[in-house]
OpenMM code with the backbone's topology and positions (N, CA, C; nanometers):
from openmm import Vec3, app, unit

residues = "MET ILE ILE ILE ASP LEU LEU PHE TYR HIS ARG GLU LEU GLN CYS LEU VAL ALA ILE ASP LEU LYS ILE ASP ASP PHE LYS PRO GLU TYR MET GLY LYS MET GLU PHE TYR LEU GLU ALA LEU ASP ARG ILE THR ALA VAL GLN".split()
positions = [
    Vec3(3.2052, 9.9522, -2.3114),
    Vec3(3.2748, 9.8361, -2.3136),
    Vec3(3.3101, 9.7701, -2.5133),
    Vec3(3.4463, 9.7978, -2.5462),
    Vec3(3.4380, 9.7463, -2.6787),
    Vec3(3.5125, 9.6178, -2.6757),
    Vec3(3.4402, 9.5034, -2.7131),
    Vec3(3.4641, 9.3862, -2.6981),
    Vec3(3.4878, 9.3071, -2.9193),
    Vec3(3.6352, 9.2853, -2.9161),
    Vec3(3.6580, 9.2358, -3.0679),
    Vec3(3.7225, 9.1090, -3.0204),
    Vec3(3.6885, 9.0251, -3.0779),
    Vec3(3.7328, 8.8626, -3.0312),
    Vec3(3.8603, 8.8683, -3.0774),
    Vec3(3.9594, 8.9197, -3.2113),
    Vec3(4.0413, 8.8542, -3.2715),
    Vec3(4.0965, 9.0120, -3.2541),
    Vec3(4.2150, 9.0491, -3.2820),
    Vec3(4.3457, 9.1558, -3.2899),
    Vec3(4.4442, 9.1079, -3.3254),
    Vec3(4.4988, 9.1001, -3.4568),
    Vec3(4.6341, 9.0901, -3.4840),
    Vec3(4.6940, 9.1965, -3.5876),
    Vec3(4.8233, 9.1940, -3.5590),
    Vec3(4.8871, 9.3450, -3.6485),
    Vec3(4.9643, 9.2094, -3.7968),
    Vec3(4.9069, 9.2691, -3.9107),
    Vec3(4.9346, 9.2287, -4.0125),
    Vec3(5.1095, 9.2938, -3.9786),
    Vec3(5.1853, 9.2169, -4.0162),
    Vec3(5.3467, 9.2632, -4.0349),
    Vec3(5.3772, 9.3484, -4.2130),
    Vec3(5.3403, 9.2478, -4.2691),
    Vec3(5.3437, 9.3195, -4.4114),
    Vec3(5.2975, 9.4744, -4.4478),
    Vec3(5.1886, 9.4670, -4.3827),
    Vec3(5.0868, 9.5549, -4.4479),
    Vec3(5.0575, 9.6882, -4.3371),
    Vec3(5.1499, 9.6551, -4.1994),
    Vec3(5.1442, 9.7318, -4.1314),
    Vec3(5.0228, 9.7651, -4.0865),
    Vec3(4.9509, 9.6729, -4.0444),
    Vec3(4.7833, 9.7410, -3.9920),
    Vec3(4.7928, 9.6034, -3.9070),
    Vec3(4.6169, 9.6739, -3.7875),
    Vec3(4.5798, 9.6265, -3.7719),
    Vec3(4.4783, 9.5522, -3.7836),
    Vec3(4.4012, 9.4027, -3.8036),
    Vec3(4.3301, 9.3557, -3.8234),
    Vec3(4.2295, 9.2538, -3.7005),
    Vec3(4.1121, 9.3343, -3.7224),
    Vec3(4.0188, 9.3144, -3.6050),
    Vec3(3.9047, 9.1626, -3.6708),
    Vec3(3.8980, 9.0380, -3.5847),
    Vec3(3.7694, 9.0296, -3.6572),
    Vec3(3.7055, 8.9370, -3.5450),
    Vec3(3.5780, 8.9881, -3.5538),
    Vec3(3.4598, 8.9740, -3.4324),
    Vec3(3.3887, 8.8556, -3.4524),
    Vec3(3.4054, 8.7487, -3.3739),
    Vec3(3.3509, 8.6112, -3.4242),
    Vec3(3.1721, 8.5892, -3.3729),
    Vec3(3.0957, 8.5434, -3.4343),
    Vec3(2.9504, 8.5384, -3.4261),
    Vec3(2.9398, 8.3775, -3.4332),
    Vec3(2.7904, 8.3149, -3.4212),
    Vec3(2.7646, 8.1651, -3.4349),
    Vec3(2.6924, 8.1452, -3.5014),
    Vec3(2.6100, 8.2709, -3.5373),
    Vec3(2.4989, 8.2479, -3.6092),
    Vec3(2.4398, 8.3699, -3.7495),
    Vec3(2.3691, 8.3430, -3.8216),
    Vec3(2.3656, 8.4042, -3.9389),
    Vec3(2.3724, 8.5486, -3.9653),
    Vec3(2.4895, 8.5937, -4.0554),
    Vec3(2.5158, 8.7627, -4.0651),
    Vec3(2.3429, 8.8731, -4.0756),
    Vec3(2.3714, 8.9221, -3.9457),
    Vec3(2.2890, 9.0409, -3.9496),
    Vec3(2.3435, 9.2052, -3.9825),
    Vec3(2.2323, 9.2540, -4.0635),
    Vec3(2.3024, 9.3766, -4.1485),
    Vec3(2.3626, 9.5179, -3.9840),
    Vec3(2.3017, 9.4588, -3.8379),
    Vec3(2.3450, 9.5411, -3.7542),
    Vec3(2.5062, 9.4719, -3.7050),
    Vec3(2.5060, 9.3651, -3.7295),
    Vec3(2.6644, 9.3510, -3.7200),
    Vec3(2.7721, 9.4593, -3.8060),
    Vec3(2.7627, 9.4853, -3.8916),
    Vec3(2.7897, 9.5720, -3.9902),
    Vec3(2.8460, 9.7482, -3.8959),
    Vec3(2.7036, 9.7875, -3.8808),
    Vec3(2.7252, 9.9215, -3.7674),
    Vec3(2.8006, 9.8274, -3.6758),
    Vec3(2.7883, 9.7573, -3.5687),
    Vec3(2.8568, 9.7293, -3.4650),
    Vec3(3.0208, 9.6911, -3.5315),
    Vec3(3.0813, 9.6599, -3.6342),
    Vec3(3.1946, 9.6551, -3.6154),
    Vec3(3.2655, 9.8133, -3.7111),
    Vec3(3.1648, 9.8090, -3.7597),
    Vec3(3.2390, 10.0498, -3.8214),
    Vec3(3.2618, 10.0597, -3.7010),
    Vec3(3.1647, 10.0770, -3.6172),
    Vec3(3.1674, 10.1580, -3.4872),
    Vec3(3.3075, 10.0860, -3.3523),
    Vec3(3.3282, 9.9425, -3.3986),
    Vec3(3.4781, 9.8989, -3.3164),
    Vec3(3.5847, 9.9636, -3.3749),
    Vec3(3.5912, 9.9558, -3.5187),
    Vec3(3.7117, 10.0038, -3.5855),
    Vec3(3.7146, 10.1659, -3.5594),
    Vec3(3.6347, 10.2235, -3.5754),
    Vec3(3.6571, 10.3528, -3.5033),
    Vec3(3.7090, 10.3477, -3.3855),
    Vec3(3.6726, 10.3397, -3.2624),
    Vec3(3.6886, 10.3445, -3.1690),
    Vec3(3.8512, 10.2708, -3.1730),
    Vec3(3.8900, 10.1818, -3.2240),
    Vec3(4.0181, 10.1194, -3.1951),
    Vec3(4.1384, 10.2208, -3.3055),
    Vec3(4.0692, 10.3335, -3.3864),
    Vec3(4.1248, 10.4120, -3.4930),
    Vec3(4.2083, 10.5051, -3.3795),
    Vec3(4.0617, 10.5467, -3.3009),
    Vec3(4.1178, 10.6521, -3.1843),
    Vec3(4.1879, 10.6269, -3.0281),
    Vec3(4.1676, 10.4500, -3.0506),
    Vec3(4.2568, 10.4262, -2.9188),
    Vec3(4.4030, 10.4078, -2.9811),
    Vec3(4.4367, 10.3776, -3.0875),
    Vec3(4.5681, 10.3146, -3.1623),
    Vec3(4.6302, 10.4913, -3.1617),
    Vec3(4.5483, 10.5421, -3.2171),
    Vec3(4.5505, 10.7029, -3.2867),
    Vec3(4.6692, 10.8135, -3.1433),
    Vec3(4.6190, 10.7668, -2.9900),
    Vec3(4.6638, 10.8169, -2.9428),
    Vec3(4.7847, 10.7792, -2.8758),
    Vec3(4.8288, 10.6760, -2.8580),
    Vec3(4.9311, 10.5417, -2.8658),
    Vec3(5.0535, 10.5902, -2.9351),
] * unit.nanometer
topology = app.Topology()
chain = topology.addChain("A")
for resn in residues:
    res = topology.addResidue(resn, chain)
    for name in ("N", "CA", "C"):
        topology.addAtom(name, app.Element.getBySymbol(name[0]), res)
């Protein structure tokens, strides 16, 4: 299951903006997870 906290569509840029909210300090693993989410989002939106 892919969970993205906020997903917006930027009208001017015509692209999706994904935001993953965290309450603790940044950890390098968060970057890997976000890259995974973005790749999955690309696959999902390419199908539609």
